Every structure is written in structure tokens, then in C-alpha cells.
Short mmCIF file of the C-alpha atoms (twelve columns), coordinates in Angstrom:
data_MODEL
# 
_entry.id   MODEL 
# 
loop_
_atom_site.group_PDB 
_atom_site.id 
_atom_site.type_symbol 
_atom_site.label_atom_id 
_atom_site.label_alt_id 
_atom_site.label_comp_id 
_atom_site.label_asym_id 
_atom_site.label_seq_id 
_atom_site.Cartn_x 
_atom_site.Cartn_y 
_atom_site.Cartn_z 
_atom_site.pdbx_PDB_model_num 
ATOM 1   C CA . UNK A 1   10.160  55.116  109.770 1 
ATOM 2   C CA . UNK A 2   10.722  54.777  106.044 1 
ATOM 3   C CA . UNK A 3   12.076  57.910  104.423 1 
ATOM 4   C CA . UNK A 4   10.903  59.384  101.143 1 
ATOM 5   C CA . UNK A 5   12.499  58.048  97.949  1 
ATOM 6   C CA . UNK A 6   15.424  60.134  96.720  1 
ATOM 7   C CA . UNK A 7   15.059  62.454  93.766  1 
ATOM 8   C CA . UNK A 8   14.718  60.591  90.491  1 
ATOM 9   C CA . UNK A 9   17.611  62.474  88.916  1 
ATOM 10  C CA . UNK A 10  19.861  61.376  91.775  1 
ATOM 11  C CA . UNK A 11  19.061  57.748  91.025  1 
ATOM 12  C CA . UNK A 12  19.546  58.404  87.302  1 
ATOM 13  C CA . UNK A 13  23.022  59.731  88.052  1 
ATOM 14  C CA . UNK A 14  23.769  56.587  90.044  1 
ATOM 15  C CA . UNK A 15  22.706  54.461  87.072  1 
ATOM 16  C CA . UNK A 16  25.105  56.393  84.852  1 
ATOM 17  C CA . UNK A 17  27.989  55.912  87.311  1 
ATOM 18  C CA . UNK A 18  27.333  52.250  88.122  1 
ATOM 19  C CA . UNK A 19  30.690  50.485  88.252  1 
ATOM 20  C CA . UNK A 20  30.134  46.818  87.550  1 
ATOM 21  C CA . UNK A 21  31.624  44.429  85.034  1 
ATOM 22  C CA . UNK A 22  29.757  43.111  82.008  1 
ATOM 23  C CA . UNK A 23  28.959  39.417  81.698  1 
ATOM 24  C CA . UNK A 24  30.121  37.461  78.688  1 
ATOM 25  C CA . UNK A 25  26.595  36.674  77.467  1 
ATOM 26  C CA . UNK A 26  25.775  40.401  77.438  1 
ATOM 27  C CA . UNK A 27  28.825  41.208  75.329  1 
ATOM 28  C CA . UNK A 28  27.931  38.353  72.977  1 
ATOM 29  C CA . UNK A 29  24.414  39.711  72.492  1 
ATOM 30  C CA . UNK A 30  25.703  43.229  71.774  1 
ATOM 31  C CA . UNK A 31  28.761  42.366  69.654  1 
ATOM 32  C CA . UNK A 32  27.023  43.118  66.324  1 
ATOM 33  C CA . UNK A 33  26.491  46.721  67.467  1 
ATOM 34  C CA . UNK A 34  30.138  47.330  68.284  1 
ATOM 35  C CA . UNK A 35  31.698  49.464  65.565  1 
ATOM 36  C CA . UNK A 36  28.817  50.674  63.418  1 
ATOM 37  C CA . UNK A 37  26.442  51.484  66.291  1 
ATOM 38  C CA . UNK A 38  28.904  52.146  69.082  1 
ATOM 39  C CA . UNK A 39  26.528  54.418  70.995  1 
ATOM 40  C CA . UNK A 40  23.920  51.654  71.305  1 
ATOM 41  C CA . UNK A 41  26.626  49.155  72.159  1 
ATOM 42  C CA . UNK A 42  27.927  51.359  74.974  1 
ATOM 43  C CA . UNK A 43  24.427  51.911  76.285  1 
ATOM 44  C CA . UNK A 44  23.754  48.160  76.295  1 
ATOM 45  C CA . UNK A 45  26.855  47.682  78.431  1 
ATOM 46  C CA . UNK A 46  25.698  50.495  80.722  1 
ATOM 47  C CA . UNK A 47  22.225  48.953  80.972  1 
ATOM 48  C CA . UNK A 48  23.644  45.780  82.505  1 
ATOM 49  C CA . UNK A 49  25.676  47.783  85.027  1 
ATOM 50  C CA . UNK A 50  22.646  49.908  85.941  1 
ATOM 51  C CA . UNK A 51  20.552  46.754  86.267  1 
ATOM 52  C CA . UNK A 52  23.003  45.261  88.745  1 
ATOM 53  C CA . UNK A 53  22.834  48.455  90.800  1 
ATOM 54  C CA . UNK A 54  19.015  48.531  90.652  1 
ATOM 55  C CA . UNK A 55  18.759  44.838  91.554  1 
ATOM 56  C CA . UNK A 56  20.966  45.392  94.572  1 
ATOM 57  C CA . UNK A 57  18.801  48.344  95.671  1 
ATOM 58  C CA . UNK A 58  15.619  46.267  95.215  1 
ATOM 59  C CA . UNK A 59  17.031  43.434  97.318  1 
ATOM 60  C CA . UNK A 60  17.675  45.931  100.127 1 
ATOM 61  C CA . UNK A 61  14.003  46.886  100.207 1 
ATOM 62  C CA . UNK A 62  14.093  49.906  97.893  1 
ATOM 63  C CA . UNK A 63  11.209  48.706  95.733  1 
ATOM 64  C CA . UNK A 64  10.691  52.148  94.211  1 
ATOM 65  C CA . UNK A 65  13.839  51.496  92.197  1 
ATOM 66  C CA . UNK A 66  11.896  49.456  89.610  1 
ATOM 67  C CA . UNK A 67  9.878   52.491  88.494  1 
ATOM 68  C CA . UNK A 68  12.997  54.643  88.399  1 
ATOM 69  C CA . UNK A 69  14.860  52.008  86.391  1 
ATOM 70  C CA . UNK A 70  12.045  51.824  83.815  1 
ATOM 71  C CA . UNK A 71  11.922  55.617  83.534  1 
ATOM 72  C CA . UNK A 72  15.665  55.805  82.999  1 
ATOM 73  C CA . UNK A 73  15.588  53.153  80.257  1 
ATOM 74  C CA . UNK A 74  12.656  54.906  78.541  1 
ATOM 75  C CA . UNK A 75  14.539  58.198  78.705  1 
ATOM 76  C CA . UNK A 76  17.509  56.566  76.980  1 
ATOM 77  C CA . UNK A 77  15.133  55.116  74.400  1 
ATOM 78  C CA . UNK A 78  13.844  58.600  73.580  1 
ATOM 79  C CA . UNK A 79  17.370  59.955  73.254  1 
ATOM 80  C CA . UNK A 80  18.676  57.174  71.016  1 
ATOM 81  C CA . UNK A 81  15.630  56.930  68.717  1 
ATOM 82  C CA . UNK A 82  14.687  60.654  68.597  1 
ATOM 83  C CA . UNK A 83  11.318  59.840  70.193  1 
ATOM 84  C CA . UNK A 84  10.841  57.011  67.724  1 
ATOM 85  C CA . UNK A 85  11.405  59.121  64.610  1 
ATOM 86  C CA . UNK A 86  14.630  57.288  63.778  1 
ATOM 87  C CA . UNK A 87  13.128  54.028  62.531  1 
ATOM 88  C CA . UNK A 88  16.468  52.281  62.166  1 
ATOM 89  C CA . UNK A 89  17.477  52.986  65.764  1 
ATOM 90  C CA . UNK A 90  13.987  52.096  67.009  1 
ATOM 91  C CA . UNK A 91  14.295  48.667  65.388  1 
ATOM 92  C CA . UNK A 92  17.805  48.161  66.747  1 
ATOM 93  C CA . UNK A 93  16.583  49.168  70.188  1 
ATOM 94  C CA . UNK A 94  13.876  46.492  70.114  1 
ATOM 95  C CA . UNK A 95  16.237  43.907  68.677  1 
ATOM 96  C CA . UNK A 96  19.079  44.401  71.158  1 
ATOM 97  C CA . UNK A 97  18.275  46.597  74.157  1 
ATOM 98  C CA . UNK A 98  14.802  45.271  74.962  1 
ATOM 99  C CA . UNK A 99  16.072  41.746  74.383  1 
ATOM 100 C CA . UNK A 100 18.936  42.447  76.785  1 
ATOM 101 C CA . UNK A 101 16.438  43.602  79.437  1 
ATOM 102 C CA . UNK A 102 14.635  40.235  79.215  1 
ATOM 103 C CA . UNK A 103 17.937  38.361  79.398  1 
ATOM 104 C CA . UNK A 104 19.109  40.310  82.452  1 
ATOM 105 C CA . UNK A 105 15.840  39.874  84.350  1 
ATOM 106 C CA . UNK A 106 15.656  36.154  83.636  1 
ATOM 107 C CA . UNK A 107 19.020  35.476  85.262  1 
ATOM 108 C CA . UNK A 108 18.565  38.014  88.081  1 
ATOM 109 C CA . UNK A 109 18.168  37.099  91.755  1 
ATOM 110 C CA . UNK A 110 15.264  37.126  92.289  1 
ATOM 111 C CA . UNK A 111 14.313  36.494  88.643  1 
ATOM 112 C CA . UNK A 112 12.040  38.992  86.907  1 
ATOM 113 C CA . UNK A 113 12.080  41.290  89.927  1 
ATOM 114 C CA . UNK A 114 11.028  44.305  87.793  1 
ATOM 115 C CA . UNK A 115 8.295   44.341  85.153  1 
ATOM 116 C CA . UNK A 116 9.192   46.286  82.016  1 
ATOM 117 C CA . UNK A 117 6.904   49.246  81.264  1 
ATOM 118 C CA . UNK A 118 8.326   50.398  77.972  1 
ATOM 119 C CA . UNK A 119 7.229   53.125  75.592  1 
ATOM 120 C CA . UNK A 120 6.343   51.773  72.144  1 
ATOM 121 C CA . UNK A 121 6.700   54.019  69.118  1 
ATOM 122 C CA . UNK A 122 4.785   53.500  65.879  1 
ATOM 123 C CA . UNK A 123 7.417   53.690  63.199  1 
ATOM 124 C CA . UNK A 124 6.793   52.893  59.534  1 
ATOM 125 C CA . UNK A 125 9.992   51.883  57.792  1 
ATOM 126 C CA . UNK A 126 8.509   52.607  54.368  1 
ATOM 127 C CA . UNK A 127 7.494   56.189  55.186  1 
ATOM 128 C CA . UNK A 128 10.675  57.886  53.812  1 
ATOM 129 C CA . UNK A 129 10.365  55.931  50.550  1 
ATOM 130 C CA . UNK A 130 6.672   56.791  50.173  1 
ATOM 131 C CA . UNK A 131 7.455   60.458  50.753  1 
ATOM 132 C CA . UNK A 132 10.257  60.331  48.173  1 
ATOM 133 C CA . UNK A 133 7.963   58.756  45.584  1 
ATOM 134 C CA . UNK A 134 5.260   61.369  46.158  1 
ATOM 135 C CA . UNK A 135 7.757   64.203  45.816  1 
ATOM 136 C CA . UNK A 136 9.142   62.685  42.608  1 
ATOM 137 C CA . UNK A 137 5.660   62.308  41.129  1 
ATOM 138 C CA . UNK A 138 4.831   65.913  42.019  1 
ATOM 139 C CA . UNK A 139 7.999   67.176  40.338  1 
ATOM 140 C CA . UNK A 140 7.339   65.093  37.232  1 
ATOM 141 C CA . UNK A 141 3.771   66.385  37.027  1 
ATOM 142 C CA . UNK A 142 4.944   69.995  37.407  1 
ATOM 143 C CA . UNK A 143 7.603   69.585  34.717  1 
ATOM 144 C CA . UNK A 144 5.061   67.918  32.433  1 
ATOM 145 C CA . UNK A 145 2.579   70.775  32.817  1 
ATOM 146 C CA . UNK A 146 5.247   73.407  32.178  1 
ATOM 147 C CA . UNK A 147 6.477   71.530  29.111  1 
ATOM 148 C CA . UNK A 148 2.938   71.228  27.751  1 
ATOM 149 C CA . UNK A 149 2.245   74.943  28.268  1 
ATOM 150 C CA . UNK A 150 5.531   75.973  26.667  1 
ATOM 151 C CA . UNK A 151 5.013   73.603  23.758  1 
ATOM 152 C CA . UNK A 152 1.481   74.945  23.268  1 
ATOM 153 C CA . UNK A 153 2.703   78.547  23.156  1 
ATOM 154 C CA . UNK A 154 5.447   77.695  20.659  1 
ATOM 155 C CA . UNK A 155 3.011   75.725  18.501  1 
ATOM 156 C CA . UNK A 156 0.502   78.568  18.376  1 
ATOM 157 C CA . UNK A 157 3.219   81.069  17.554  1 
ATOM 158 C CA . UNK A 158 4.534   78.945  14.682  1 
ATOM 159 C CA . UNK A 159 1.002   78.285  13.432  1 
ATOM 160 C CA . UNK A 160 0.162   81.986  13.280  1 
ATOM 161 C CA . UNK A 161 3.385   82.744  11.436  1 
ATOM 162 C CA . UNK A 162 2.718   79.943  8.952   1 
ATOM 163 C CA . UNK A 163 -0.860  81.051  8.297   1 
ATOM 164 C CA . UNK A 164 0.207   84.646  7.809   1 
ATOM 165 C CA . UNK A 165 2.970   83.643  5.415   1 
ATOM 166 C CA . UNK A 166 0.645   81.376  3.405   1 
ATOM 167 C CA . UNK A 167 -2.026  84.072  3.237   1 
ATOM 168 C CA . UNK A 168 0.363   86.613  1.746   1 
ATOM 169 C CA . UNK A 169 1.747   84.018  -0.634  1 
ATOM 170 C CA . UNK A 170 -1.759  83.093  -1.702  1 
ATOM 171 C CA . UNK A 171 -2.664  86.722  -2.415  1 
ATOM 172 C CA . UNK A 172 0.451   87.293  -4.429  1 
ATOM 173 C CA . UNK A 173 -0.191  84.241  -6.610  1 
ATOM 174 C CA . UNK A 174 -3.907  84.628  -7.180  1 
ATOM 175 C CA . UNK A 175 -4.347  87.517  -9.571  1 
ATOM 176 C CA . UNK A 176 -8.148  87.294  -9.579  1 
ATOM 177 C CA . UNK A 177 -8.396  87.796  -5.854  1 
ATOM 178 C CA . UNK A 178 -5.792  90.495  -6.139  1 
ATOM 179 C CA . UNK A 179 -7.958  92.329  -8.669  1 
ATOM 180 C CA . UNK A 180 -11.012 92.016  -6.449  1 
ATOM 181 C CA . UNK A 181 -9.110  93.524  -3.602  1 
ATOM 182 C CA . UNK A 182 -8.305  96.531  -5.761  1 
ATOM 183 C CA . UNK A 183 -12.042 97.303  -5.839  1 
ATOM 184 C CA . UNK A 184 -11.927 98.060  -2.154  1 
ATOM 185 C CA . UNK A 185 -8.978  100.375 -2.454  1 
ATOM 186 C CA . UNK A 186 -9.877  104.101 -2.854  1 
ATOM 187 C CA . UNK A 187 -9.053  105.610 -6.276  1 
ATOM 188 C CA . UNK A 188 -6.808  108.248 -4.757  1 
ATOM 189 C CA . UNK A 189 -4.849  105.532 -3.086  1 
ATOM 190 C CA . UNK A 190 -4.462  103.706 -6.406  1 
ATOM 191 C CA . UNK A 191 -3.288  106.861 -8.114  1 
ATOM 192 C CA . UNK A 192 -0.825  107.457 -5.393  1 
ATOM 193 C CA . UNK A 193 0.388   103.895 -5.697  1 
ATOM 194 C CA . UNK A 194 1.859   104.603 -9.102  1 
ATOM 195 C CA . UNK A 195 4.731   106.299 -7.341  1 
ATOM 196 C CA . UNK A 196 5.152   103.394 -4.907  1 
ATOM 197 C CA . UNK A 197 7.198   100.271 -5.421  1 
ATOM 198 C CA . UNK A 198 5.597   96.851  -5.649  1 
ATOM 199 C CA . UNK A 199 6.324   95.936  -2.049  1 
ATOM 200 C CA . UNK A 200 4.626   99.066  -0.736  1 
ATOM 201 C CA . UNK A 201 1.589   98.424  -2.972  1 
ATOM 202 C CA . UNK A 202 1.224   94.906  -1.622  1 
ATOM 203 C CA . UNK A 203 1.331   96.159  1.931   1 
ATOM 204 C CA . UNK A 204 -1.262  98.842  1.185   1 
ATOM 205 C CA . UNK A 205 -3.595  96.354  -0.510  1 
ATOM 206 C CA . UNK A 206 -3.308  93.920  2.348   1 
ATOM 207 C CA . UNK A 207 -4.116  96.598  4.890   1 
ATOM 208 C CA . UNK A 208 -7.074  97.860  2.873   1 
ATOM 209 C CA . UNK A 209 -8.454  94.383  2.383   1 
ATOM 210 C CA . UNK A 210 -8.270  93.557  6.040   1 
ATOM 211 C CA . UNK A 211 -9.823  96.896  7.008   1 
ATOM 212 C CA . UNK A 212 -12.796 96.444  4.647   1 
ATOM 213 C CA . UNK A 213 -13.599 93.007  6.018   1 
ATOM 214 C CA . UNK A 214 -13.290 94.080  9.622   1 
ATOM 215 C CA . UNK A 215 -15.688 97.025  9.143   1 
# 
């Protein structure tokens, strides 16, 4: 009677503790990872050891081990690539780890005893750059709008001040218009203006002129 397969986690633990040596061709394939990507390098070495354990189990009739081995490798893939979000690690995984799987199975006894059922992640290498460009364009547009609004407010403020200054200057220089404005000023106000200085008279005339035209 064939017993039930052991718990998957138990087999996973055995993969992690597999105590076999690494072949020279495996170390040659992974040498570019050693140093900068030490975690992937170490996992590649562990993958070969786990494969030797799984191959031995398969040869003894434990055919369920192929599914467990695939699940364990896919679990490591998720951990090392953050479910595919880390595009750089996803590319390195395909370039080294998946290539190592093919190499190990080709020289196994029996060859290709386990078919790879890998999880493929869609990862666009250009996505971070596109996002950065969009954010930069948004910031530039926002700054441009704020600058335009501020410049418009300043321009209007300066324009109003200039017009007001020119209007008063024009009234002071044009005696004929000044005399016409006096017609709109009440007589009592003119009499009272005799006791006022010139600056006060100008202010009174300006106010009276504006009031008469607004009424």
C-alpha cells in the first residue's frame, strides 16, 4: 500500500537542508551573480542541491516530488522578485535561475525527469521611467499655471496703479478739463475750498468728478 505524500512544507524544509556539493558548470553559470547579487547566487547553488535531492526521490518512485519541486522554486521566485514587481530581479531570475533549471534537467538521470511549470510575471522595464516623466510633466504644468496666475495678478495690479497715476497727472495738467470739473462741484464746497490747501482741493475735485459720473 502506497502511503499519502508528506506535507509540502516538510519537503520544502528538506530542499532547504539538502547537503550536496555544487558542480563546476553550475558555479560557472552563476559566477556573475556572486558579489553584487549574492542572494540570487546562493539560491542558485541551493537549487542544484535541492534538485539532486528531488531527483533521488523521483528515482525511488516518489513521483509527487516534481510538483513539490516546482512549487518550491516558484515560491522562491516570488520571494526574490517581490511577485514580479522587481523588474531587475525578475530578469536576472530568467537569465540565471531558469537557465540553471534547464541545465540541471538536461544532465540529470533520467534526463528531463521533471517538466518546469513556472510562474511568468509581466514586467515592463520602462514603467518607472514613464512614471517619472509623467510626474515631472505634472509638476512643470502646475508650476507654469501658478506662475501665470501670479504674473497676471501682478500685471493687473501694476496696470491699475499706472492708469490711476496717469489719470491724476492728466487732470492736473489739463486746465480746461479741470475747469469743467469745477462745474460739478457745489458752490459751498468751492467756498470752503478757499481755506484748503491745493492738495486737498485736488482730492475733493477728483472725488466730486468721479461721483457725478457714477450717478
